[in-house]
Each structure stands twice: as C-alpha cells, then as structure tokens.
N, C-alpha and C positions, 0 to 999 in steps of 0.2 A: 435270050441265047447269047452267050459270050463269044467274042471273036478269039480264036486261038492266039496265044502269045508265048514268048519264051523269056525266062528270067535267067541271067547269067551272073555268077558271083565269082570273082577271082580268089585264089588262095592268098595267104599273107604270111609274113614273118613278123615276129615281135621281139621286144626287149632290145635287140641289137647289142647285147652285152649288158651295159649298165642301166638301160632304160626300162627297168623291170615294171611290167604292167602298164607302161605309159607310151612307148614308142612302137609304132607299127608301120609296115610298108607293104603295099599291095604288089603281088608278084604275078608275072605272066605264066603261061603254061598250064599247070593244073588248075582246074576250076570246077564249079558245080553248075549244072545246067538243068533247068526244070521246064519242060514243055507242058503248057496248060491248054486243055481243050474242053469243050462242053461235056458235062457228065450228067448223071442222073442220081438224085437223092442225097448226095453228100460229097465232101472232098475226099478223094482217095488216090492212092498211088497204084497205077495199073501196070507200071513197068519200072524196074530199077536195074541199072547196069554200072559197071566200073568198080571202083574201090569199095570194098565192104559188101559186095553183092551177096555173099553167103552169110552175112551177119547183121546187116542193117534191117530192122523191123519195117514192115510195110503197112502196118496197121496204124491205129490212132496214136501209138506211142512213138511213131517216127518223128524226129525232130522238126522236119519241115512242116508236117501236119500240126504239131503242137504249137509251133511259132505262129502259123497262120491263124489258128483258133485263138491264141492268146492276144495277138494283135487286134483281131476283130473285136473281142470282148472289151479290151482296153479302150477301143475307139467307140464303144457303144453300139456296135453292129452285131447282128445275129449270126453267129458262126454257122448255123444250120442252113443258111442261105447260100453258102459257098458250094454250089453243085458243079464240080469240075473234076476231070481226070488228069492226073499228073504222071508224066514220064520223066524220070529222074536219071541223070547220068553224072557221076562224079569221078574226076581224075585226081582228086585230092586224097592223098594217103591218110588213113585214120591213125590217130594217136602218134603223130610224127612231128607235131609242133608247127604245122602249116595252116592252122585255122580251119580245119574241116567242120568243127561243130559251130563255129561262128558263121561260116558260109551257109550252113544248113538253116540256122536260125534266121539269117538275113533273107535267104531265099523264100522261106515260108511267109515271113512278114511282107515281103514284096509281092508275093502272089496274092495275099489277102488285100493289100492296098489296091492292086489292079482290079481285083474282082469287085471291090467296093468303090470303084471309080475315084480313087485318090482320097477316100475319107480318112485313111489312117495317116498319110503324110510321112515325110521323111523323119520327123520327130518321133512319131509312133513306131515306125520301123526300127529306128535306132534304139529307142527305149526298150522295145520288146527283146531285141537281140542282146543288148547289154545286160538286161535283167536275167536272161537265160544263161549268159556266159559268166556273169559275175565280175567282169572287167572289160573295159572298152577298147583295148589296144588293137586286137585283130578285127573287131567289128567295125570300128571307124575306118581303118585302112581299107578293108574290103568294100565297104559301102561307098566311101568318097574317093578312094583311089589315092595314088601318090604315096608320099610319106606323111605321117600324121603323128602329132603328140596329143594324147587325150587322157583326161582324168575325170573323176567324179567328185562333185562337191558334197558338202555335208548332207544335203537332201537326196543325193544319188543322181543328180542331173549331170549329164555329160558336158564337159567343156573341152573343146578340141581346137587345134590350130594346125594348118597344113605347113609342111616344110618344103620350100622350093628346092628342086634339084637342079643345080646349075649346069652340070655336065652329065652325059649319059652314064648309066650304071648298069651292070649285069649282076645277077646273083648266081654264083656257082653253088649248087646244093649237093650234099651227099645225104641220101635218104636211106638209112639203114632198114634192114628187114625188121629189126627189133622195134617193138612198139613200147610206148610208155604213157600210161594214163596221166592226165594232168593232176588228178588227185594224188597219185603216188609221187609225182615229181614235187608237188607242194608239201607233201607230208615230211620230206626230209629237210626242209628249209628251217634254219634256226629261228626261234621266236625273237631273239635279240641279236644285235651285231655290235662289234666294237665301234666306237665313234670314228676311228680312223678309216674303217671300212666304209662307213656311211659317207664320210667326206670324199673318199676315193671315188665312189659311184656318183655322187652329186656333181662333182667336177667333170667327170667324163660324160655324164648325161647331157650337161650343158654344152660340152665341147663337141659332141657328135652332132647335135642340132646345128650349131654354128658352122661346123666344117662342111656339112651337107649343103647348108643354105648358101655358103660362100664359095663352094666348089673347091675347098682346101682339102682335097682327098688324102693328101699325104699325112694328115693328122688322124685318119680313121683307125690306123693300127693301134695307136695308144687309146683313142677315144672309145674303142669297142672292148676294152678290158673291163673285167667285172670281178667284184668280190662278194656279191650278195647271194647269187643263186647258182652260178656255174660250179664253184668249188664243191658245194654240197651235192649237186646233181652228178658230179663226176664219180661219186661213190656208187651211183646206179649205172653210170656209163663210163667205165674206167678207161675206155679208149678215147674219150673226148679230148683231153689235152694233146694227144698225138695228132689227131685230125686237125685241130686248130693250128698247131704248129706247121703241119704239112701245107695247109692252105696259105699261111703267111709266107713260107719258104717258096711256095709255088707262084707267088706274085700277087696274092690278094691284098687289097687295101686294108682289110680288116676282116675278122671272122668271129663268129659267136654261135652258141647253141640257139637254134630257132625255136622261139617260144619255150615250152617246157621240154622240148626234145621229142624225138631223138635226132631229127635232121640237124645237120651243121650247115649254116648259111655263111658264105663268104662274099662280101661285096667286092666287085672288081671293075676295072676298066674293060671295055668291050674286047680289047685285043688280048687280055690276060685270062679271061674267064675260063676258056677251055683248058688252058694249062693248069689252072687251079683245080678244076674238077678232076682232071687226070691225076694230079698229085694227091688229092684226097682219096680217090679210088685206090691208088697204089698203097697208101698208108693203111687204109681199111683192109685191103686184101692181105697185107702182111700181118695184120693183127687178127685175121680171121673174122672180121666184121662184115657179114654179107649185106649187100644193098646195091644201090645204083646211084649214079651221078647224073645231074642235069644242069644245064645252063639256061636261065630264064631272064626275061626283062625285069628290071626293078622299077618300082614306082609307076606301075601301069594304071590306066583308068579304073574306076571302081565299078560296082554292080550296075547293070543296065537291064531294062525291059525292052524286048524287041517285038 
C-alpha cells in the first residue's frame, strides 16, 4: 500500500527570442499538480480540474498516464504494478507556449519514479519527457528549475547547464485566448535561413546567457531579438509585433513569444512588471486580441514530490 503523495511541476517559457529549442526558464504561478493515492487494479485518473477540463482525455491516452507507463517500461519495471488513483489539477493554459505538455510528461514520469521507489531516477524521468516532447528546453527548465540551456547530442542524450540569475526577475505574461498547436507553429518555419540571420541569432543567444548570468539586464532588450522563428510565426499571430513593442515601451527588459506561442513573455525588474503587463493588455485590447495578463516569478525552483 503506497503512501499518498503529490507531484507539482511548474510551467515554463522557452526560446526567450533567439534561443530556439535551447533556452528555458521555469515560471511561478501556473503549474500542474497530481495527487496520488492508493488505487485498485491500475493507474487511473479519478478527477481532473482546471485548464482543459472539457478536452483532456482521462483514459490511457492521457499524457500523464502515457508518460508514467513509458518511464516504467524504459526502467525495466512492470507498468501494470502501478495501482494508484490520480487527481490532476492544471492551471497551465493549453497550446499557449507555457510548457503544458512538458509538465504533463514530467508529472507522469515522476509519479512512476515514486511508485517504483526511485527506480527510474532523474535521468529516466528526463529522457521520458524529452522523448515525448521532441526537444528539451521546457522539460529541463520545469524539472530542474531556474534558467537552463539544454541541447541533445547526436545520440539524443540531453546536455544541459543552468544559468545563474544574478538579480530578481519577474515575467509579465499576456496569455491570449487564441491557441496555437506547436505542430502548426513549427509548420510555418523556413527550412533554411540566410547566413546573416543565423549569425544574428547565434550572437544574441550567447549574449542573453551572459547578460542573465552577469546581471547585465540592460542588454536583454537587444539580446531577446530574433530572426529565426518569430517573423514566420507573426504570420499566424499578426498582433505579435505590436505586443512586443508595447512591452518594451512599458518598461520591459526584453520581450519575446513564449515557446511556440501564443503567450507573450516579457522579462522585467520587479518594480516594472505590473506596468508592462498593463501595457500589453492595453495593446491587445486595442487590437481586439482577447486574453489576460499575469505577473509571475521567473527562474523558480523545479518540479518536486511532496
């Protein structure tokens, strides 16, 4: 008989403009919580609440369940031995670029790890979630917390390094009602890019890491510029340039599309974050883009089991 426990996974933002599929930051506020209690016969979701309550499947196709089973199999454990009831609550909006699918994959793998007394381990949890996601940026940030740079080597292994945050940061978010599937956002990206655009992003990706690590936040405005994915995705989100500009004029250190979108994430000093959120809300309202603004902590601790 297992003892009840709870898995909590924070949401995340990724890319930060130029760091496509490589830079991720764990955010406070929206998170995914899974309460686990003794069950009978199988791993099942007995209750779901929050974002996606009318759309998220509760059967074996649920991402939390799939991740738990995948992690167990990869660790050589029998997934049929996971007899537990899950109560899931998510405040992470779906298809908004805040890492909802990464959080679900991590939650499932962490549930399996606890049910099998740590047999899966952090490495197994990480590999399960990254394999399901296809890229490590949101996964590593939500698992380990803070700001992270992560890549995959030729064999698919994750290599990551944390970025120290020298001074406090907030993230002002504008979360549109409009959803955008990652697959659709990736479909519009060009297969090749001009050399000068690649150089543009390489320099700024390096600069954003250095600026965060050294606390040189005045560099973030330029460091968060991008020419690889945001211009193409602006065709799907024509209001994006206006919201980015509103964030900067409102006092943001820098602003970018969060992940594949549709959320806009602006990094701010604590005293400016609310002004920036208000400025983005005003710009969105003037353009008829429904949604809501939030101010959350940036670079929070990662997933935990309580």
